[in-house]
N, CA, C and O of each residue as an XYZ file, in Angstrom:
436
protein
N      24.391   -172.818     89.679
C      25.436   -172.531     88.693
C      24.830   -172.601     87.310
O      24.232   -173.617     86.955
N      24.963   -171.581     86.542
C      24.447   -171.579     85.220
C      25.592   -171.774     84.194
O      26.719   -171.323     84.403
N      25.258   -172.465     83.074
C      26.230   -172.754     82.087
C      26.041   -171.926     80.825
O      26.539   -172.276     79.755
N      25.322   -170.835     80.966
C      24.974   -169.993     79.794
C      26.211   -169.503     79.078
O      26.891   -168.590     79.549
N      26.499   -170.095     77.967
C      27.628   -169.714     77.106
C      27.145   -169.595     75.673
O      27.055   -170.599     74.967
N      26.830   -168.376     75.229
C      26.290   -168.224     73.871
C      27.219   -168.698     72.762
O      26.752   -169.189     71.734
N      28.522   -168.559     72.956
C      29.465   -169.009     71.919
C      29.464   -170.505     71.815
O      29.495   -171.037     70.706
N      29.429   -171.204     72.917
C      29.395   -172.672     72.919
C      28.076   -173.132     72.307
O      28.081   -174.043     71.480
N      26.978   -172.551     72.674
C      25.666   -172.896     72.158
C      25.639   -172.691     70.602
O      25.199   -173.557     69.845
N      26.122   -171.527     70.190
C      26.155   -171.305     68.770
C      27.046   -172.273     67.996
O      26.724   -172.641     66.866
N      28.141   -172.679     68.583
C      29.026   -173.625     67.950
C      28.371   -175.014     67.883
O      28.486   -175.685     66.858
N      27.709   -175.449     68.912
C      26.986   -176.712     68.897
C      25.893   -176.740     67.828
O      25.766   -177.680     67.043
N      25.105   -175.649     67.842
C      24.043   -175.587     66.809
C      24.572   -175.434     65.410
O      23.971   -175.951     64.468
N      25.681   -174.739     65.242
C      26.290   -174.664     63.880
C      26.764   -176.005     63.399
O      26.602   -176.360     62.231
N      27.365   -176.765     64.330
C      27.806   -178.089     63.992
C      26.677   -179.066     63.603
O      26.804   -179.891     62.697
N      25.526   -178.913     64.374
C      24.372   -179.732     64.025
C      23.823   -179.353     62.669
O      23.436   -180.241     61.909
N      23.770   -178.097     62.335
C      23.293   -177.677     60.997
C      24.235   -178.093     59.889
O      23.803   -178.516     58.816
N      25.566   -177.966     60.162
C      26.535   -178.385     59.171
C      26.431   -179.908     58.851
O      26.566   -180.324     57.701
N      26.193   -180.698     59.887
C      26.038   -182.135     59.686
C      24.784   -182.420     58.899
O      24.803   -183.287     58.026
N      23.680   -181.719     59.174
C      22.465   -181.911     58.443
C      22.600   -181.484     56.982
O      22.063   -182.134     56.084
N      23.333   -180.371     56.751
C      23.550   -179.934     55.360
C      24.410   -180.917     54.580
O      24.107   -181.199     53.421
N      25.442   -181.433     55.159
C      26.300   -182.434     54.538
C      25.472   -183.676     54.229
O      25.584   -184.225     53.133
N      24.662   -184.123     55.147
C      23.812   -185.285     54.907
C      22.827   -185.072     53.773
O      22.562   -185.973     52.977
N      22.262   -183.796     53.713
C      21.341   -183.494     52.574
C      22.068   -183.550     51.256
O      21.551   -184.075     50.270
N      23.280   -183.005     51.238
C      24.060   -183.077     49.960
C      24.381   -184.543     49.608
O      24.366   -184.902     48.431
N      24.663   -185.374     50.583
C      24.916   -186.787     50.318
C      23.680   -187.487     49.796
O      23.752   -188.323     48.895
N      22.531   -187.130     50.382
C      21.292   -187.730     49.865
C      21.010   -187.296     48.401
O      20.505   -188.075     47.593
N      21.345   -186.062     48.103
C      21.110   -185.522     46.791
C      22.058   -186.143     45.722
O      21.642   -186.392     44.590
N      23.304   -186.380     46.094
C      24.323   -186.859     45.189
C      24.241   -188.331     44.925
O      24.438   -188.777     43.795
N      23.941   -189.122     45.996
C      23.996   -190.564     45.850
C      22.869   -191.138     45.051
O      21.794   -190.541     44.985
N      23.073   -192.262     44.448
C      22.034   -192.908     43.610
C      21.582   -194.193     44.350
O      22.389   -194.873     44.984
N      20.328   -194.490     44.255
C      19.763   -195.673     44.856
C      19.419   -195.501     46.296
O      20.083   -194.768     47.030
N      18.342   -196.202     46.714
C      17.872   -196.008     48.111
C      18.850   -196.597     49.114
O      18.904   -196.066     50.224
N      19.615   -197.619     48.848
C      20.465   -198.223     49.856
C      21.707   -197.327     50.094
O      22.200   -197.272     51.220
N      22.208   -196.644     49.086
C      23.288   -195.728     49.306
C      22.834   -194.477     50.030
O      23.571   -193.918     50.843
N      21.601   -194.031     49.731
C      21.115   -192.808     50.362
C      20.794   -193.036     51.852
O      20.815   -192.073     52.618
N      20.513   -194.216     52.271
C      20.162   -194.479     53.683
C      21.393   -194.188     54.596
O      21.224   -193.852     55.768
N      22.559   -194.311     54.080
C      23.765   -194.037     54.916
C      23.837   -192.593     55.360
O      24.490   -192.289     56.358
N      23.168   -191.676     54.629
C      23.259   -190.260     54.956
C      22.113   -189.790     55.902
O      22.065   -188.629     56.306
N      21.239   -190.688     56.224
C      20.168   -190.309     57.173
C      20.732   -190.469     58.617
O      20.344   -189.692     59.489
N      21.560   -191.369     58.876
C      22.039   -191.670     60.213
C      22.734   -190.467     60.915
O      22.436   -190.215     62.082
N      23.630   -189.732     60.261
C      24.206   -188.619     60.986
C      23.268   -187.591     61.529
O      23.542   -186.987     62.566
N      22.172   -187.378     60.858
C      21.193   -186.395     61.318
C      20.514   -186.892     62.567
O      20.390   -186.160     63.549
N      20.066   -188.151     62.535
C      19.318   -188.673     63.687
C      20.249   -188.978     64.841
O      19.810   -188.913     65.990
N      21.491   -189.303     64.607
C      22.388   -189.670     65.677
C      23.152   -188.462     66.182
O      23.113   -188.188     67.382
N      23.831   -187.743     65.344
C      24.730   -186.649     65.791
C      24.028   -185.312     65.985
O      24.195   -184.670     67.022
N      23.235   -184.883     64.988
C      22.635   -183.568     65.057
C      21.636   -183.469     66.244
O      21.563   -182.437     66.910
N      20.899   -184.518     66.488
C      19.921   -184.474     67.558
C      20.651   -184.389     68.925
O      20.190   -183.699     69.835
N      21.786   -185.094     69.053
C      22.553   -185.055     70.313
C      23.198   -183.654     70.513
O      23.213   -183.120     71.622
N      23.723   -183.085     69.416
C      24.317   -181.750     69.511
C      23.253   -180.683     69.873
O      23.556   -179.764     70.634
N      22.076   -180.784     69.369
C      21.020   -179.839     69.655
C      20.623   -179.997     71.146
O      20.415   -179.011     71.854
N      20.527   -181.251     71.590
C      20.214   -181.465     72.999
C      21.252   -180.915     73.950
O      20.910   -180.353     74.991
N      22.533   -181.074     73.598
C      23.583   -180.541     74.419
C      23.537   -179.033     74.428
O      23.781   -178.413     75.463
N      23.216   -178.402     73.246
C      23.118   -176.967     73.205
C      21.978   -176.437     74.113
O      22.122   -175.404     74.766
N      20.864   -177.158     74.138
C      19.792   -176.747     75.020
C      20.194   -176.930     76.440
O      19.821   -176.097     77.267
N      20.930   -177.955     76.801
C      21.337   -178.182     78.198
C      22.313   -177.091     78.605
O      22.273   -176.640     79.750
N      23.185   -176.654     77.711
C      24.145   -175.584     77.997
C      23.357   -174.230     78.207
O      23.684   -173.435     79.088
N      22.368   -174.030     77.401
C      21.642   -172.726     77.425
C      20.673   -172.703     78.608
O      20.603   -171.686     79.299
N      19.955   -173.730     78.860
C      18.906   -173.698     79.929
C      18.956   -175.037     80.699
O      18.165   -175.935     80.411
N      19.847   -175.175     81.643
C      19.882   -176.452     82.390
C      18.682   -176.545     83.341
O      18.172   -175.539     83.833
N      18.260   -177.770     83.577
C      17.235   -178.072     84.595
C      15.918   -177.323     84.427
O      15.412   -176.718     85.372
N      15.371   -177.369     83.221
C      14.059   -176.804     82.982
C      13.179   -177.905     82.332
O      13.717   -178.878     81.802
N      11.895   -177.766     82.365
C      11.045   -178.794     81.747
C      11.328   -178.917     80.193
O      11.270   -180.001     79.614
N      11.617   -177.802     79.604
C      11.872   -177.878     78.141
C      13.177   -178.664     77.889
O      13.287   -179.364     76.883
N      14.149   -178.551     78.785
C      15.382   -179.292     78.633
C      15.114   -180.822     78.687
O      15.671   -181.596     77.909
N      14.283   -181.199     79.591
C      13.944   -182.641     79.730
C      13.260   -183.121     78.469
O      13.558   -184.214     77.988
N      12.359   -182.342     77.927
C      11.656   -182.698     76.711
C      12.636   -182.858     75.542
O      12.515   -183.795     74.753
N      13.574   -181.970     75.437
C      14.537   -182.048     74.352
C      15.437   -183.255     74.502
O      15.800   -183.881     73.506
N      15.815   -183.605     75.765
C      16.634   -184.784     75.985
C      15.829   -186.065     75.637
O      16.379   -187.000     75.057
N      14.565   -186.097     75.983
C      13.741   -187.273     75.628
C      13.615   -187.420     74.118
O      13.720   -188.530     73.597
N      13.386   -186.288     73.389
C      13.264   -186.353     71.961
C      14.572   -186.755     71.352
O      14.574   -187.564     70.425
N      15.696   -186.237     71.818
C      17.045   -186.648     71.266
C      17.269   -188.122     71.520
O      17.791   -188.823     70.653
N      16.882   -188.614     72.703
C      17.066   -190.033     72.966
C      16.227   -190.901     72.042
O      16.697   -191.924     71.544
N      14.941   -190.476     71.807
C      14.102   -191.244     70.910
C      14.655   -191.237     69.489
O      14.652   -192.275     68.828
N      15.124   -190.103     69.012
C      15.755   -190.071     67.694
C      16.966   -190.915     67.643
O      17.177   -191.601     66.644
N      17.792   -190.915     68.665
C      19.021   -191.683     68.708
C      18.709   -193.186     68.683
O      19.437   -193.955     68.055
N      17.657   -193.598     69.346
C      17.295   -195.027     69.375
C      16.542   -195.435     68.124
O      16.815   -196.478     67.531
N      15.590   -194.600     67.729
C      14.709   -195.003     66.627
C      15.329   -194.750     65.243
O      14.836   -195.280     64.247
N      16.340   -193.996     65.172
C      16.954   -193.705     63.803
C      17.503   -194.963     63.168
O      17.111   -195.262     62.041
N      18.377   -195.723     63.801
C      18.878   -196.936     63.134
C      17.795   -197.973     62.837
O      17.883   -198.700     61.848
N      16.783   -198.039     63.687
C      15.634   -198.979     63.488
C      14.878   -198.568     62.224
O      14.555   -199.400     61.377
N      14.608   -197.281     62.120
C      13.904   -196.758     60.971
C      14.690   -196.959     59.670
O      14.117   -197.276     58.627
N      16.005   -196.771     59.750
C      16.821   -196.945     58.570
C      16.814   -198.416     58.141
O      16.707   -198.723     56.954
N      16.929   -199.306     59.107
C      16.865   -200.747     58.817
C      15.546   -201.167     58.191
O      15.517   -201.926     57.223
N      14.460   -200.666     58.752
C      13.139   -201.016     58.195
C      12.905   -200.433     56.785
O      12.268   -201.052     55.933
N      13.423   -199.267     56.586
C      13.358   -198.628     55.251
C      14.160   -199.446     54.236
O      13.705   -199.632     53.107
N      15.327   -199.933     54.609
C      16.128   -200.780     53.702
C      15.435   -202.074     53.387
O      15.460   -202.538     52.246
N      14.798   -202.680     54.415
C      14.054   -203.927     54.182
C      12.862   -203.677     53.254
O      12.580   -204.488     52.373
N      12.166   -202.559     53.451
C      11.039   -202.246     52.541
C      11.496   -201.994     51.128
O      10.830   -202.422     50.185
N      12.621   -201.308     50.945
C      13.145   -201.055     49.586
C      13.566   -202.352     48.929
O      13.353   -202.547     47.732
N      14.181   -203.265     49.729
C      14.589   -204.603     49.198
C      13.369   -205.395     48.818
O      13.321   -206.025     47.762
N      12.378   -205.359     49.691
C      11.146   -206.101     49.410
C      10.481   -205.596     48.169
O       9.954   -206.385     47.385
N      10.490   -204.260     47.959
C       9.895   -203.707     46.748
C      10.668   -204.123     45.488
O      10.088   -204.324     44.421
N      11.999   -204.247     45.644
C      12.828   -204.620     44.467
C      12.741   -206.096     44.187
O      12.580   -206.482     43.030
N      12.839   -206.934     45.186
C      12.964   -208.346     44.991
C      11.671   -209.116     45.126
O      11.525   -210.211     44.584
N      10.692   -208.508     45.889
C       9.356   -209.064     46.148
C       9.440   -210.286     47.060
O       8.542   -211.128     47.047
N      10.500   -210.393     47.844
C      10.583   -211.475     48.832
C      11.211   -210.911     50.107
O      12.008   -209.975     50.058
N      10.849   -211.481     51.219
C      11.424   -211.022     52.507
C      12.538   -211.892     52.957
O      13.331   -211.461     53.794
N      12.658   -213.110     52.455
C      13.740   -213.978     52.911
C      15.026   -213.612     52.181
O      15.008   -213.194     51.024
N      16.153   -213.781     52.892
C      17.455   -213.411     52.344
C      18.205   -214.689     51.981
O      18.288   -215.618     52.784
N      18.746   -214.729     50.771
C      19.535   -215.894     50.349
C      20.905   -215.832     50.969
O      21.373   -214.777     51.399
N      21.534   -216.976     51.007
C      22.891   -217.069     51.593
C      23.877   -216.203     50.822
O      24.777   -215.621     51.427
N      23.735   -216.102     49.514
C      24.642   -215.285     48.703
C      24.543   -213.799     49.050
O      25.540   -213.077     49.049
N      23.269   -213.345     49.359
C      23.073   -211.964     49.701
C      23.518   -211.588     51.136
O      23.792   -210.429     51.447
N      23.570   -212.584     51.952
C      23.924   -212.325     53.353
C      25.414   -212.055     53.542
O      25.816   -211.624     54.624
N      26.232   -212.287     52.549
C      27.666   -212.047     52.687
C      28.380   -213.236     53.323
O      28.123   -214.387     52.971
N      29.275   -212.948     54.260
C      30.084   -214.011     54.853
C      29.412   -214.686     56.039
O      29.989   -215.615     56.604
N      28.214   -214.259     56.443
C      27.553   -214.856     57.574
C      27.082   -216.262     57.171
O      26.723   -216.519     56.022
N      27.099   -217.136     58.142
C      26.673   -218.489     57.871
C      25.438   -218.855     58.593
O      24.955   -219.979     58.459
């Protein structure tokens, strides 16, 4: 059984591109590295999954489909980690310390 639906594939890819464009506009408009980091997540989390689903719909059970699924999974898992590490590096560059004071941690004890 084939799932070849060009309209569905086009819709998924269009949604992925729209999310990436909105994230790019958010990166362009926001000031400061910590605010800009919020706009990186939708691309790595949502767009990569939508592209993988579009490939699955277009060509199910091929080696290229498996590769795209693995890449989407790696982006989905590594995106938040990369964002966190980038925020820590930006904070270290600003404050020159790696330890977090109780006042900076918020309500956590």
